[in-house]
LORO-17774 format. One record per residue (C-alpha): residue in one letter; x, y, z. Coordinates in pm, whole numbers. Layout:
BEGIN
<atom><res>A</res><east>X</east><north>Y</north><up>Z</up></atom>
...
END
This chain:
BEGIN
<atom><res>M</res><east>-2367</east><north>-4143</north><up>-3143</up></atom>
<atom><res>N</res><east>-2146</east><north>-4398</north><up>-2967</up></atom>
<atom><res>K</res><east>-1779</east><north>-4300</north><up>-2982</up></atom>
<atom><res>N</res><east>-1565</east><north>-4610</north><up>-2982</up></atom>
<atom><res>W</res><east>-1222</east><north>-4461</north><up>-2917</up></atom>
<atom><res>S</res><east>-1044</east><north>-4364</north><up>-2598</up></atom>
<atom><res>S</res><east>-781</east><north>-4112</north><up>-2704</up></atom>
<atom><res>I</res><east>-527</east><north>-4020</north><up>-2968</up></atom>
<atom><res>R</res><east>-221</east><north>-3800</north><up>-2947</up></atom>
<atom><res>I</res><east>-119</east><north>-3523</north><up>-3181</up></atom>
<atom><res>G</res><east>241</east><north>-3471</north><up>-3086</up></atom>
<atom><res>K</res><east>227</east><north>-3478</north><up>-2708</up></atom>
<atom><res>I</res><east>-127</east><north>-3342</north><up>-2691</up></atom>
<atom><res>P</res><east>-392</east><north>-3602</north><up>-2599</up></atom>
<atom><res>V</res><east>-727</east><north>-3567</north><up>-2773</up></atom>
<atom><res>L</res><east>-988</east><north>-3716</north><up>-2542</up></atom>
<atom><res>C</res><east>-1356</east><north>-3800</north><up>-2568</up></atom>
<atom><res>G</res><east>-1560</east><north>-3523</north><up>-2413</up></atom>
<atom><res>R</res><east>-1510</east><north>-3153</north><up>-2484</up></atom>
<atom><res>P</res><east>-1408</east><north>-3099</north><up>-2847</up></atom>
<atom><res>A</res><east>-1046</east><north>-2995</north><up>-2896</up></atom>
<atom><res>I</res><east>-1013</east><north>-2636</north><up>-3020</up></atom>
<atom><res>I</res><east>-785</east><north>-2589</north><up>-3322</up></atom>
<atom><res>V</res><east>-678</east><north>-2228</north><up>-3380</up></atom>
<atom><res>S</res><east>-599</east><north>-2165</north><up>-3746</up></atom>
<atom><res>Y</res><east>-323</east><north>-1931</north><up>-3866</up></atom>
<atom><res>K</res><east>-244</east><north>-1770</north><up>-4198</up></atom>
<atom><res>A</res><east>-15</east><north>-1480</north><up>-4301</up></atom>
<atom><res>R</res><east>147</east><north>-1314</north><up>-4600</up></atom>
<atom><res>T</res><east>489</east><north>-1476</north><up>-4556</up></atom>
<atom><res>S</res><east>647</east><north>-1759</north><up>-4360</up></atom>
<atom><res>E</res><east>832</east><north>-1503</north><up>-4151</up></atom>
<atom><res>S</res><east>519</east><north>-1307</north><up>-4057</up></atom>
<atom><res>L</res><east>340</east><north>-1631</north><up>-3976</up></atom>
<atom><res>L</res><east>621</east><north>-1728</north><up>-3739</up></atom>
<atom><res>K</res><east>599</east><north>-1389</north><up>-3567</up></atom>
<atom><res>S</res><east>223</east><north>-1436</north><up>-3518</up></atom>
<atom><res>L</res><east>279</east><north>-1779</north><up>-3366</up></atom>
<atom><res>Q</res><east>552</east><north>-1650</north><up>-3135</up></atom>
<atom><res>K</res><east>306</east><north>-1389</north><up>-3003</up></atom>
<atom><res>K</res><east>9</east><north>-1624</north><up>-2971</up></atom>
<atom><res>T</res><east>-157</east><north>-1678</north><up>-2636</up></atom>
<atom><res>R</res><east>-215</east><north>-2019</north><up>-2480</up></atom>
<atom><res>E</res><east>-577</east><north>-2004</north><up>-2591</up></atom>
<atom><res>A</res><east>-562</east><north>-2316</north><up>-2810</up></atom>
<atom><res>D</res><east>-551</east><north>-2690</north><up>-2775</up></atom>
<atom><res>L</res><east>-388</east><north>-2721</north><up>-3118</up></atom>
<atom><res>V</res><east>-269</east><north>-2487</north><up>-3393</up></atom>
<atom><res>E</res><east>-335</east><north>-2524</north><up>-3765</up></atom>
<atom><res>I</res><east>-82</east><north>-2391</north><up>-4017</up></atom>
<atom><res>R</res><east>-269</east><north>-2297</north><up>-4338</up></atom>
<atom><res>Y</res><east>37</east><north>-2278</north><up>-4559</up></atom>
<atom><res>D</res><east>-173</east><north>-2265</north><up>-4877</up></atom>
<atom><res>L</res><east>-303</east><north>-1925</north><up>-4760</up></atom>
<atom><res>I</res><east>47</east><north>-1772</north><up>-4757</up></atom>
<atom><res>P</res><east>86</east><north>-1582</north><up>-5088</up></atom>
<atom><res>A</res><east>464</east><north>-1541</north><up>-5060</up></atom>
<atom><res>R</res><east>542</east><north>-1905</north><up>-4988</up></atom>
<atom><res>S</res><east>837</east><north>-2120</north><up>-5083</up></atom>
<atom><res>E</res><east>980</east><north>-2460</north><up>-5003</up></atom>
<atom><res>K</res><east>1278</east><north>-2303</north><up>-4826</up></atom>
<atom><res>G</res><east>1050</east><north>-2071</north><up>-4631</up></atom>
<atom><res>L</res><east>846</east><north>-2370</north><up>-4514</up></atom>
<atom><res>E</res><east>1157</east><north>-2560</north><up>-4406</up></atom>
<atom><res>N</res><east>1272</east><north>-2262</north><up>-4199</up></atom>
<atom><res>L</res><east>926</east><north>-2216</north><up>-4048</up></atom>
<atom><res>L</res><east>887</east><north>-2580</north><up>-3945</up></atom>
<atom><res>S</res><east>1238</east><north>-2587</north><up>-3800</up></atom>
<atom><res>A</res><east>1147</east><north>-2286</north><up>-3584</up></atom>
<atom><res>L</res><east>818</east><north>-2445</north><up>-3476</up></atom>
<atom><res>D</res><east>1007</east><north>-2757</north><up>-3372</up></atom>
<atom><res>S</res><east>1238</east><north>-2542</north><up>-3157</up></atom>
<atom><res>M</res><east>928</east><north>-2382</north><up>-3002</up></atom>
<atom><res>K</res><east>786</east><north>-2732</north><up>-2934</up></atom>
<atom><res>L</res><east>460</east><north>-2618</north><up>-3091</up></atom>
<atom><res>T</res><east>201</east><north>-2886</north><up>-3161</up></atom>
<atom><res>Y</res><east>46</east><north>-2807</north><up>-3496</up></atom>
<atom><res>I</res><east>-151</east><north>-2946</north><up>-3788</up></atom>
<atom><res>F</res><east>-5</east><north>-2870</north><up>-4131</up></atom>
<atom><res>T</res><east>-266</east><north>-2802</north><up>-4401</up></atom>
<atom><res>Y</res><east>-212</east><north>-2729</north><up>-4768</up></atom>
<atom><res>R</res><east>-530</east><north>-2703</north><up>-4975</up></atom>
<atom><res>T</res><east>-463</east><north>-2739</north><up>-5349</up></atom>
<atom><res>Q</res><east>-580</east><north>-2928</north><up>-5656</up></atom>
<atom><res>D</res><east>-222</east><north>-2953</north><up>-5782</up></atom>
<atom><res>A</res><east>-113</east><north>-3305</north><up>-5679</up></atom>
<atom><res>E</res><east>255</east><north>-3246</north><up>-5758</up></atom>
<atom><res>E</res><east>264</east><north>-2927</north><up>-5551</up></atom>
<atom><res>A</res><east>86</east><north>-3105</north><up>-5266</up></atom>
<atom><res>V</res><east>340</east><north>-3389</north><up>-5265</up></atom>
<atom><res>R</res><east>626</east><north>-3136</north><up>-5240</up></atom>
<atom><res>Y</res><east>486</east><north>-2932</north><up>-4953</up></atom>
<atom><res>Y</res><east>345</east><north>-3223</north><up>-4755</up></atom>
<atom><res>G</res><east>676</east><north>-3402</north><up>-4807</up></atom>
<atom><res>I</res><east>858</east><north>-3114</north><up>-4641</up></atom>
<atom><res>A</res><east>609</east><north>-3124</north><up>-4352</up></atom>
<atom><res>T</res><east>649</east><north>-3496</north><up>-4289</up></atom>
<atom><res>D</res><east>1028</east><north>-3480</north><up>-4334</up></atom>
<atom><res>N</res><east>1024</east><north>-3223</north><up>-4054</up></atom>
<atom><res>N</res><east>807</east><north>-3454</north><up>-3838</up></atom>
<atom><res>A</res><east>496</east><north>-3237</north><up>-3841</up></atom>
<atom><res>P</res><east>278</east><north>-3356</north><up>-3551</up></atom>
<atom><res>A</res><east>-22</east><north>-3382</north><up>-3787</up></atom>
<atom><res>I</res><east>-117</east><north>-3323</north><up>-4150</up></atom>
<atom><res>D</res><east>-462</east><north>-3251</north><up>-4293</up></atom>
<atom><res>V</res><east>-488</east><north>-3404</north><up>-4642</up></atom>
<atom><res>D</res><east>-782</east><north>-3386</north><up>-4883</up></atom>
<atom><res>V</res><east>-901</east><north>-3739</north><up>-4962</up></atom>
<atom><res>R</res><east>-888</east><north>-3649</north><up>-5335</up></atom>
<atom><res>L</res><east>-511</east><north>-3586</north><up>-5329</up></atom>
<atom><res>P</res><east>-308</east><north>-3893</north><up>-5431</up></atom>
<atom><res>G</res><east>42</east><north>-3986</north><up>-5323</up></atom>
<atom><res>I</res><east>61</east><north>-3802</north><up>-4990</up></atom>
<atom><res>K</res><east>247</east><north>-4011</north><up>-4735</up></atom>
<atom><res>S</res><east>196</east><north>-3952</north><up>-4363</up></atom>
<atom><res>G</res><east>535</east><north>-4056</north><up>-4228</up></atom>
<atom><res>K</res><east>518</east><north>-4025</north><up>-3850</up></atom>
<atom><res>S</res><east>251</east><north>-3754</north><up>-3865</up></atom>
<atom><res>C</res><east>-103</east><north>-3801</north><up>-3740</up></atom>
<atom><res>R</res><east>-328</east><north>-3788</north><up>-4048</up></atom>
<atom><res>F</res><east>-656</east><north>-3602</north><up>-4092</up></atom>
<atom><res>S</res><east>-834</east><north>-3735</north><up>-4401</up></atom>
<atom><res>S</res><east>-1057</east><north>-3450</north><up>-4509</up></atom>
<atom><res>F</res><east>-1321</east><north>-3353</north><up>-4760</up></atom>
<atom><res>H</res><east>-1461</east><north>-3006</north><up>-4831</up></atom>
<atom><res>G</res><east>-1776</east><north>-2955</north><up>-5033</up></atom>
<atom><res>D</res><east>-2144</east><north>-2868</north><up>-5006</up></atom>
<atom><res>H</res><east>-2452</east><north>-3046</north><up>-4874</up></atom>
<atom><res>A</res><east>-2506</east><north>-3223</north><up>-5206</up></atom>
<atom><res>S</res><east>-2167</east><north>-3394</north><up>-5160</up></atom>
<atom><res>M</res><east>-2266</east><north>-3571</north><up>-4838</up></atom>
<atom><res>S</res><east>-2335</east><north>-3944</north><up>-4860</up></atom>
<atom><res>R</res><east>-2267</east><north>-4278</north><up>-4693</up></atom>
<atom><res>Q</res><east>-2022</east><north>-4349</north><up>-4974</up></atom>
<atom><res>L</res><east>-1821</east><north>-4035</north><up>-4888</up></atom>
<atom><res>L</res><east>-1786</east><north>-4141</north><up>-4525</up></atom>
<atom><res>K</res><east>-1675</east><north>-4488</north><up>-4633</up></atom>
<atom><res>R</res><east>-1420</east><north>-4334</north><up>-4869</up></atom>
<atom><res>L</res><east>-1276</east><north>-4116</north><up>-4593</up></atom>
<atom><res>L</res><east>-1249</east><north>-4415</north><up>-4360</up></atom>
<atom><res>S</res><east>-1106</east><north>-4652</north><up>-4620</up></atom>
<atom><res>G</res><east>-753</east><north>-4517</north><up>-4584</up></atom>
<atom><res>K</res><east>-763</east><north>-4578</north><up>-4206</up></atom>
<atom><res>P</res><east>-669</east><north>-4220</north><up>-4112</up></atom>
<atom><res>D</res><east>-625</east><north>-4108</north><up>-3752</up></atom>
<atom><res>V</res><east>-905</east><north>-3851</north><up>-3786</up></atom>
<atom><res>V</res><east>-1190</east><north>-3809</north><up>-4035</up></atom>
<atom><res>K</res><east>-1273</east><north>-3449</north><up>-4125</up></atom>
<atom><res>L</res><east>-1575</east><north>-3304</north><up>-4308</up></atom>
<atom><res>G</res><east>-1596</east><north>-2936</north><up>-4401</up></atom>
<atom><res>I</res><east>-1941</east><north>-2892</north><up>-4553</up></atom>
<atom><res>S</res><east>-2104</east><north>-2565</north><up>-4665</up></atom>
<atom><res>Y</res><east>-2472</east><north>-2505</north><up>-4589</up></atom>
<atom><res>E</res><east>-2731</east><north>-2251</north><up>-4697</up></atom>
<atom><res>N</res><east>-2997</east><north>-2357</north><up>-4446</up></atom>
<atom><res>R</res><east>-3035</east><north>-2537</north><up>-4115</up></atom>
<atom><res>Q</res><east>-3256</east><north>-2812</north><up>-4253</up></atom>
<atom><res>D</res><east>-2974</east><north>-2948</north><up>-4467</up></atom>
<atom><res>L</res><east>-2741</east><north>-2935</north><up>-4167</up></atom>
<atom><res>L</res><east>-2982</east><north>-3135</north><up>-3952</up></atom>
<atom><res>S</res><east>-3023</east><north>-3390</north><up>-4230</up></atom>
<atom><res>D</res><east>-2647</east><north>-3442</north><up>-4247</up></atom>
<atom><res>L</res><east>-2614</east><north>-3457</north><up>-3869</up></atom>
<atom><res>L</res><east>-2857</east><north>-3748</north><up>-3866</up></atom>
<atom><res>L</res><east>-2675</east><north>-3921</north><up>-4153</up></atom>
<atom><res>I</res><east>-2335</east><north>-3885</north><up>-3987</up></atom>
<atom><res>A</res><east>-2463</east><north>-3990</north><up>-3644</up></atom>
<atom><res>K</res><east>-2608</east><north>-4308</north><up>-3793</up></atom>
<atom><res>E</res><east>-2322</east><north>-4404</north><up>-4024</up></atom>
<atom><res>Y</res><east>-2037</east><north>-4306</north><up>-3787</up></atom>
<atom><res>D</res><east>-2182</east><north>-4480</north><up>-3482</up></atom>
<atom><res>G</res><east>-1917</east><north>-4697</north><up>-3315</up></atom>
<atom><res>I</res><east>-1632</east><north>-4595</north><up>-3549</up></atom>
<atom><res>D</res><east>-1298</east><north>-4622</north><up>-3369</up></atom>
<atom><res>R</res><east>-1146</east><north>-4285</north><up>-3462</up></atom>
<atom><res>P</res><east>-1232</east><north>-3919</north><up>-3393</up></atom>
<atom><res>L</res><east>-1448</east><north>-3708</north><up>-3624</up></atom>
<atom><res>C</res><east>-1414</east><north>-3343</north><up>-3713</up></atom>
<atom><res>F</res><east>-1734</east><north>-3206</north><up>-3861</up></atom>
<atom><res>S</res><east>-1709</east><north>-2836</north><up>-3951</up></atom>
<atom><res>P</res><east>-2027</east><north>-2690</north><up>-4102</up></atom>
<atom><res>M</res><east>-1951</east><north>-2373</north><up>-4297</up></atom>
<atom><res>G</res><east>-2201</east><north>-2093</north><up>-4349</up></atom>
<atom><res>K</res><east>-2317</east><north>-1758</north><up>-4216</up></atom>
<atom><res>G</res><east>-2296</east><north>-1727</north><up>-3838</up></atom>
<atom><res>G</res><east>-2154</east><north>-1975</north><up>-3591</up></atom>
<atom><res>F</res><east>-2476</east><north>-2152</north><up>-3492</up></atom>
<atom><res>M</res><east>-2409</east><north>-2454</north><up>-3712</up></atom>
<atom><res>R</res><east>-2057</east><north>-2507</north><up>-3579</up></atom>
<atom><res>A</res><east>-2183</east><north>-2490</north><up>-3222</up></atom>
<atom><res>V</res><east>-2453</east><north>-2751</north><up>-3297</up></atom>
<atom><res>A</res><east>-2200</east><north>-2984</north><up>-3464</up></atom>
<atom><res>A</res><east>-1963</east><north>-2950</north><up>-3169</up></atom>
<atom><res>Y</res><east>-2239</east><north>-3030</north><up>-2922</up></atom>
<atom><res>F</res><east>-2368</east><north>-3339</north><up>-3099</up></atom>
<atom><res>I</res><east>-2090</east><north>-3514</north><up>-3292</up></atom>
<atom><res>S</res><east>-1763</east><north>-3329</north><up>-3359</up></atom>
<atom><res>D</res><east>-1445</east><north>-3398</north><up>-3163</up></atom>
<atom><res>F</res><east>-1269</east><north>-3088</north><up>-3299</up></atom>
<atom><res>V</res><east>-1367</east><north>-2727</north><up>-3372</up></atom>
<atom><res>Y</res><east>-1179</east><north>-2453</north><up>-3558</up></atom>
<atom><res>A</res><east>-1125</east><north>-2098</north><up>-3434</up></atom>
<atom><res>P</res><east>-944</east><north>-1807</north><up>-3604</up></atom>
<atom><res>G</res><east>-588</east><north>-1723</north><up>-3501</up></atom>
<atom><res>S</res><east>-467</east><north>-1457</north><up>-3745</up></atom>
<atom><res>G</res><east>-797</east><north>-1403</north><up>-3925</up></atom>
<atom><res>R</res><east>-1077</east><north>-1641</north><up>-4020</up></atom>
<atom><res>T</res><east>-980</east><north>-1919</north><up>-4258</up></atom>
<atom><res>A</res><east>-1340</east><north>-2035</north><up>-4320</up></atom>
<atom><res>E</res><east>-1687</east><north>-1885</north><up>-4298</up></atom>
<atom><res>G</res><east>-1866</east><north>-1902</north><up>-3966</up></atom>
<atom><res>Q</res><east>-1568</east><north>-1971</north><up>-3737</up></atom>
<atom><res>L</res><east>-1627</east><north>-1886</north><up>-3372</up></atom>
<atom><res>T</res><east>-1347</east><north>-1758</north><up>-3150</up></atom>
<atom><res>F</res><east>-1173</east><north>-1963</north><up>-2882</up></atom>
<atom><res>K</res><east>-1353</east><north>-1765</north><up>-2609</up></atom>
<atom><res>Q</res><east>-1691</east><north>-1816</north><up>-2774</up></atom>
<atom><res>Y</res><east>-1634</east><north>-2190</north><up>-2790</up></atom>
<atom><res>M</res><east>-1529</east><north>-2203</north><up>-2426</up></atom>
<atom><res>S</res><east>-1844</east><north>-2014</north><up>-2327</up></atom>
<atom><res>I</res><east>-2054</east><north>-2265</north><up>-2520</up></atom>
<atom><res>F</res><east>-1870</east><north>-2566</north><up>-2375</up></atom>
<atom><res>S</res><east>-1923</east><north>-2434</north><up>-2021</up></atom>
<atom><res>L</res><east>-2295</east><north>-2496</north><up>-2071</up></atom>
<atom><res>Y</res><east>-2256</east><north>-2872</north><up>-2106</up></atom>
END
């Protein structure tokens, strides 16, 4: 697959063609405990994802305080809030962009989310039956900075079928792609990273999706090519 982009920046972090960037995902019970986890984190990450939807004791004020602290830490992060409640999404993403979040990851099915100055990941999560040329065109239609697909698989044959579809339809597109196959084991994520994905996800404070490999596992794999 021909990649027709040179680089993008998320905050001050350049994302280059070549080795996929490793995003380490964090969740916690409260905003305060999430901040403590991030303050203790190692440098083993290219980028950090904040899964604020996975914080049970969340609040708008708690998010404002968290993002203010992350700004003081000069932490480059991606803010993600998975929900089907459009009004709730607008509120929380609004706080993120008002606080100049380096990047936001927004489901393509959520209306009314403005990016502000944040780099935008346009994402879709579903199963193999959801994959189509039309889906890729829909993700690209909003001209996001990054296209993201999180697809669940029950077998390797379906994964290989989608790899071929994506490689054909995404050939020459001028923006990075994050393809995260979800399923038992990490084999599928490693294959996607090798062939087409420009980003991979690793757990920070616990896995946030099935099949995630660790930062060290990814680095061991990347050392082979």
